[in-house]
C-alpha positions in Angstrom: -14.2 -4.0 -2.0 -12.6 -2.4 -5.0 -10.6 0.8 -4.8 -10.8 4.3 -6.1 -8.2 4.7 -8.8 -7.4 8.4 -9.4 -6.3 9.2 -12.9 -4.5 12.6 -12.9 -6.5 13.6 -16.0 -9.7 13.4 -14.0 -8.4 14.2 -10.5 -9.9 17.6 -10.4 -13.4 16.3 -11.1 -13.0 13.5 -8.6 -11.9 15.9 -5.9 -14.9 18.2 -6.7 -17.4 15.3 -6.3 -15.4 13.0 -4.0 -16.4 10.0 -6.1 -15.2 6.6 -5.0 -16.2 3.1 -5.9 -18.8 1.3 -3.8 -18.9 -2.0 -5.6 -18.6 -5.1 -3.5 -17.0 -7.9 -4.1 20.1 4.8 2.9 22.1 3.0 5.1 24.5 0.7 3.4 23.2 -2.3 5.3 20.2 -4.1 4.1 16.9 -3.3 5.8 16.3 -7.0 6.6 18.1 -10.2 6.6 17.8 -12.3 3.5 15.8 -15.5 3.4 18.7 -17.8 2.6 18.4 -21.0 0.6 19.1 -21.5 -3.1 18.3 -18.6 -5.4 15.3 -18.6 -7.6 15.6 -19.5 -11.3 17.5 -16.8 -13.3 15.6 -17.5 -16.5 14.0 -14.4 -17.9 10.3 -14.1 -16.8 7.7 -14.3 -19.5 7.8 -10.7 -20.6 8.6 -9.8 -24.3 9.5 -6.3 -23.3 12.2 -7.3 -20.8 14.7 -9.5 -22.7 17.1 -9.9 -19.8 16.8 -9.8 -16.0 17.7 -6.5 -14.4 20.6 -5.9 -12.1 19.5 -7.2 -8.8 20.1 -5.1 -5.7 19.0 -4.7 -2.1 16.8 -1.7 -1.5 18.8 1.4 -0.6 16.8 2.6 2.4 18.0 5.9 3.8 18.1 6.6 7.6 17.1 3.0 8.4 15.6 2.4 11.8 15.4 -1.3 11.4 16.8 -3.2 14.4 20.0 -5.1 13.8 19.3 -8.7 12.9 15.6 -8.2 12.2 14.3 -10.7 9.7 10.9 -9.6 8.4 10.1 -12.9 6.8 10.5 -15.1 9.9 9.5 -12.5 12.5 6.6 -10.9 10.7 5.5 -12.5 7.4 5.0 -16.1 8.4 3.4 -15.6 11.8 1.2 -12.7 10.7 0.2 -14.3 7.4 -0.8 -17.4 9.2 -3.1 -15.5 11.6 -4.8 -13.6 8.7 -5.1 -16.8 6.6 -6.8 -18.5 9.6 -9.2 -15.6 9.8 -10.0 -16.3 6.1 -9.7 -20.1 6.5 -11.8 -20.8 3.4 -9.2 -19.1 1.2 -5.7 -19.2 2.8 -4.0 -17.2 0.1 -1.1 -15.4 2.0 1.1 -18.3 3.1 1.3 -20.6 0.0 4.5 -20.3 -2.0 3.9 -18.7 -5.4 5.3 -19.8 -8.7 8.5 -17.8 -9.4 8.6 -19.2 -12.9 5.7 -16.8 -13.7 7.5 -13.9 -12.0 8.0 -10.5 -13.7 11.5 -9.0 -13.7 10.4 -6.6 -11.0 9.8 -9.5 -8.7 13.4 -10.4 -8.9 15.0 -7.0 -8.3 15.7 -7.1 -4.6 18.1 -9.8 -3.3 16.5 -9.6 0.1 13.4 -11.3 -1.4 15.2 -14.3 -2.7 13.2 -17.5 -2.0 10.6 -15.5 -0.1 7.8 -16.0 -2.5 4.6 -15.9 -0.4 2.2 -13.0 -0.8 2.7 -12.4 2.9 6.5 -12.0 2.3 5.9 -9.4 -0.4 3.4 -7.5 1.7 5.4 -7.5 4.9 8.6 -6.5 3.0 6.8 -3.6 1.4 5.7 -2.5 4.9 9.3 -2.8 6.1 10.4 -0.5 3.2 7.8 2.0 4.2 8.7 1.9 7.9 11.7 3.9 6.8 11.4 7.7 6.3 11.3 9.0 2.7 9.9 11.9 0.7 6.7 11.0 -1.1 6.9 11.6 -4.8 3.7 13.7 -5.1 5.0 16.8 -6.9 2.9 16.0 -10.0 -0.4 16.3 -8.0 0.8 18.9 -5.5 -1.7 21.6 -6.5 -4.7 19.4 -5.6 -3.6 18.9 -2.1 -2.0 22.1 -1.0 1.6 20.7 -1.4 4.7 22.3 -2.8 5.5 21.0 -6.3 9.1 20.5 -5.2 9.2 17.2 -3.2 12.6 18.2 -1.8 10.7 20.6 0.5 8.7 17.7 2.1 9.3 16.4 5.5 10.2 12.7 5.1 7.6 10.4 6.5 7.0 6.7 7.1 4.3 4.4 8.5 5.6 5.3 12.0 7.1 8.7 11.6 3.9 10.4 12.9 1.3 9.2 15.4 -2.1 8.1 14.2 -4.8 10.5 15.1 -7.6 9.4 17.3 -11.0 10.0 15.7 -14.5 11.0 16.7 -17.8 11.1 14.9 -17.2 14.8 14.4 -13.6 14.4 13.0 -14.7 11.6 10.7 -17.6 13.6 9.5 -15.1 16.2 8.4 -12.4 13.9 6.9 -14.9 11.7 5.1 -16.9 14.6 3.8 -20.0 13.5 5.7 -20.3 10.2 3.9 -20.4 6.7 5.4 -19.3 7.8 8.9 -19.0 4.7 11.0 -20.9 4.1 14.2 -19.6 4.3 17.8 -18.5 0.7 17.9 -16.3 1.0 14.9 -14.9 4.3 16.0 -13.9 2.7 19.3 -12.0 0.0 17.3 -10.3 2.6 15.1 -9.0 4.3 18.2 -8.0 1.0 19.7 -5.9 0.3 16.6 -4.4 3.8 16.7 -3.6 3.6 20.4 -2.0 0.2 20.0 0.1 1.4 17.0 1.1 4.6 18.7 2.3 2.6 21.7 4.5 0.4 19.5 5.6 3.4 17.5 6.9 5.2 20.6 8.8 2.1 21.6 10.2 1.6 18.2 11.4 5.2 17.8 13.1 4.9 21.3 15.2 2.0 20.0 13.1 -0.8 21.5 13.4 -3.8 19.3 10.2 -5.4 20.5 8.3 -2.3 19.8 9.6 -2.1 16.2 8.6 -5.8 15.6 5.2 -5.2 17.0 4.6 -2.1 14.9 5.8 -4.0 11.8 3.5 -6.9 12.6 0.5 -4.6 13.1 1.0 -2.7 9.9 1.6 -5.9 8.0 -1.6 -7.4 9.4 -3.5 -4.3 8.5 -2.3 -4.6 4.9 -2.8 -8.3 4.7 -6.4 -7.9 5.9 -6.8 -5.2 3.3 -5.6 -7.6 0.6 -8.4 -10.0 1.4 -10.9 -7.2 1.3 -9.5 -5.9 -2.0 -9.0 -9.1 -3.9 -8.1 -12.4 -2.3 -11.6 -13.8 -1.8 -12.4 -13.6 -5.5 -9.0 -13.8 -7.1 -9.4 -17.2 -8.8 -13.1 -17.1 -9.7 -14.4 -17.4 -13.2 -14.9 -13.6 -13.5 -11.3 -12.9 -12.7 -10.2 -15.4 -15.2 -12.4 -14.0 -18.0 -11.3 -10.4 -17.3 -7.6 -11.5 -17.4 -8.2 -13.2 -20.7 -9.8 -10.1 -22.1 -6.9 -7.8 -21.3 -3.9 -10.2 -21.3 -1.0 -9.0 -23.4 0.9 -11.5 -25.6 2.7 -14.2 -23.6 0.9 -13.4 -20.3 -1.2 -15.8 -18.3 -2.9 -14.8 -15.0 -1.1 -16.4 -12.1 -3.0 -18.0 -9.3 -4.2 -15.6 -6.6 -4.0 -12.6 -8.8 -7.4 -10.9 -9.2 -8.5 -9.1 -12.4 -11.6 -7.0 -12.0 -13.5 -4.5 -14.1 -15.1 -1.9 -11.9 -18.4 -0.7 -13.4 -18.3 2.4 -11.2 -15.0 3.6 -12.6 -14.5 5.6 -15.8 -13.2 3.6 -18.7 -9.6 4.6 -18.3 -9.5 3.2 -14.8 -12.0 0.4 -14.9 -9.4 -2.5 -14.9 -8.1 -3.3 -11.5 -5.3 -5.9 -10.9 -3.7 -7.8 -8.2 -3.6 -7.9 -4.4 -4.5 -4.2 -4.0 -6.4 -3.6 -7.2 -4.3 -1.1 -9.2 -5.1 0.1 -12.7 -2.4 -0.4 -15.4 -2.2 3.3 -16.3 1.1 5.1 -15.8 -0.7 8.4 -15.9 -2.9 7.3 -13.0 -2.3 7.0 -9.3 0.5 4.4 -9.6 2.7 7.2 -10.9 3.9 8.1 -7.4 4.6 4.4 -6.8 6.7 4.2 -10.0 8.7 7.2 -8.9 9.3 5.9 -5.4 10.2 2.4 -6.8 12.7 3.9 -9.1 14.3 5.8 -6.3 14.8 2.6 -4.4 15.8 0.5 -7.4 17.5 2.7 -9.9 19.0 -0.2 -11.8 15.6 -2.0 -11.9 13.4 0.9 -12.8 9.9 1.1 -14.4 9.2 3.6 -17.1 7.1 6.5 -16.0 5.4 6.1 -19.3 5.1 2.3 -19.3 2.5 0.9 -21.6 -0.7 -0.8 -20.4 0.6 -4.2 -21.5 3.8 -3.8 -19.5 1.9 -2.6 -16.4 -0.5 -5.6 -16.7 2.6 -7.8 -16.5 4.0 -5.9 -13.5 0.8 -5.4 -11.5 -0.3 -8.9 -12.4 2.9 -10.7 -11.6 2.9 -14.0 -9.8 4.8 -12.7 -6.7 3.0 -9.3 -6.5 6.1 -7.3 -5.5 5.3 -4.0 -7.1 1.6 -4.3 -6.3 2.4 -4.7 -2.6 5.0 -1.9 -2.7 2.5 0.4 -4.3 -0.1 -0.4 -1.6 2.2 0.5 1.2 3.3 3.6 -0.8 -0.3 4.7 -1.0 -0.6 4.7 2.8 2.5 6.7 3.3 1.6 9.0 0.4 -1.7 9.8 2.0 0.1 10.5 5.3 2.6 12.7 3.4 -0.2 14.9 2.2 -1.5 15.3 5.8 2.0 16.1 7.1 3.1 18.5 4.3 0.0 20.3 3.2 -0.5 24.0 3.7 -4.3 23.7 3.7 -6.4 22.7 6.7 -8.8 20.9 4.4 -6.1 18.4 3.5 -5.2 17.2 6.9 -6.8 16.0 10.1 -8.7 18.6 12.2 -6.4 17.9 15.1 -3.6 19.4 13.1 -5.2 22.8 13.1 -4.6 25.1 16.0 -7.4 27.1 17.7 -6.2 30.2 15.8 -6.7 28.4 12.5 -3.0 27.9 11.7 -1.6 24.5 11.0 0.8 22.7 13.3 4.3 22.3 12.1 4.7 19.2 9.9 6.8 17.3 12.5 4.0 17.9 15.1 1.1 16.5 13.1 -0.8 13.2 13.4 -2.1 11.2 10.5 -5.1 9.1 9.6 -5.9 6.5 6.9 -9.5 7.7 7.1 -9.6 10.6 4.7 -11.8 11.1 1.7 -10.2 10.9 -1.7 -10.3 14.7 -2.3 -8.8 15.5 1.1 -5.8 13.2 0.9 -4.3 11.1 -1.9 -6.3 8.1 -0.7 -6.5 5.0 -3.0 -8.4 2.6 -0.8 -12.2 2.6 -0.6 -12.2 0.6 2.7 -10.3 3.4 4.5 -13.3 5.6 3.6 -15.9 3.0 4.6 -17.3 3.1 1.1 -19.9 0.4 1.7 -20.7 1.2 5.3 -19.0 -1.9 6.7 -15.6 -2.2 5.2 -13.7 -0.1 7.7 -14.9 -2.2 10.6 -14.1 -5.4 8.7 -10.5 -4.3 8.2 -10.1 -3.1 11.8 -11.6 -6.3 13.2 -9.2 -8.4 11.2 -6.2 -6.2 12.2 -7.1 -6.3 15.9 -7.3 -10.1 16.0 -4.6 -11.7 18.0 -1.9 -10.2 20.3 -0.4 -7.7 17.9 
C-alpha cells in the first residue's frame, strides 16, 4: 500500500477533494544505551554532495521520560522485529544486518545507533525519539489545519503524551470523511489496540518501567507492520530495481530492502516514493516537517530545507533507512499534533468537542491515527483504510503476540 504524499503546493486541492492513493502493492543523558561493539567504518558514504562525514552526536531529547538503563535495541528492536518477521516469514526483512558501507551520512549522525544496523533498529529508535514530547514543526502548513503559524504556541506531544481515542462507525465516518469506513470486526480490533496502548501509556507516565517498554514495543510493532504494508514485500523486485535505475543520481545504487515505487495515482511531482515508508524526495512536500524536526535534534548533522531531489534520493534511499524511519514516526506525532493543537473541530476527533461545540483544552484531548488527509496531516494510506482492508491488516499484525 503506497502512501499519500502531500506537496504543499497542491495541499489545498488535496484537502478539498481528500484524495489519497489506493494503489496496492533535552536531557543531557542519551535516550537509550548504545549498542556497543566496534564502530562502523568512518569512510565517507557514497554521496558526492557530502564530502566529509558530519559531526556525530546523540539525539538531544528534551524532557526525556525514558527509564534509566533502557536499551531500545535489545529490549525492543530485536524481539519485536523477530515477531513481525515471523509474521512475514516469506520476506524477513527487519532483522538482517544492512550494509553500512552503502550508508548515507545521515545514517551515521547519532552515536546511539553505532552497530545497530537492522531496519528494526532504525524503526524502533525512531519510535523511541518520538516517545519524547516535542513541538511539531507544522507552522508552514498551519492555515490548512486550524493551527497557529507560530509552533512555539503548540503543546508538545509524543506517541504517548495523549491517549488514543476509541472509535465507532460514526466517529470513523466523520474522521475518514465517509470513505472506506471499516466494519465492526476491524473497529473492535482498533479499540483493542487503543485500550492496550492506553494501559501501557498510563503505566509509563506514572514511572512504571515495564509499561514504558510495552508501549515502546507496541508502537514499534505497529510501525514495523506498517513498513511491510508500505514497502518490504516488494522492495527487491524487478520493478523496484528499474524505478531506482531510472531516478538514481550519480554514484547511487539502490541498497537491498529499499523500495522504489512510482505511484500512478499521484501527481508527477510526488509520484516517486522511496524506502521503508515511501516518501517522495521533494523538500517542498510533506517531508519538510521531518527535515525541520531532524535538524532540531541533530543541528550539526542537518539536512537542507531546500535539498535537491538527488540529495533526498540518497537520504531517503539510504541502506540503513535512518531518516526514512524518523520521518515515519514524525508523521504519526505530527498528525497527533494537529488534533491536539487545532482550533477547529473538523481537524480533531469528535470526542475532543464538548456538547456546547467548544473544543477541549489541548492537554485533555485524545488522538487517533485514523484521520483523513484533509482533517489531519496524515501521510499513510493504511491509516485511512484506503483499499478497504489495509487498516485491519496493520492492526492484526500489531496485535499479534503479547505486546
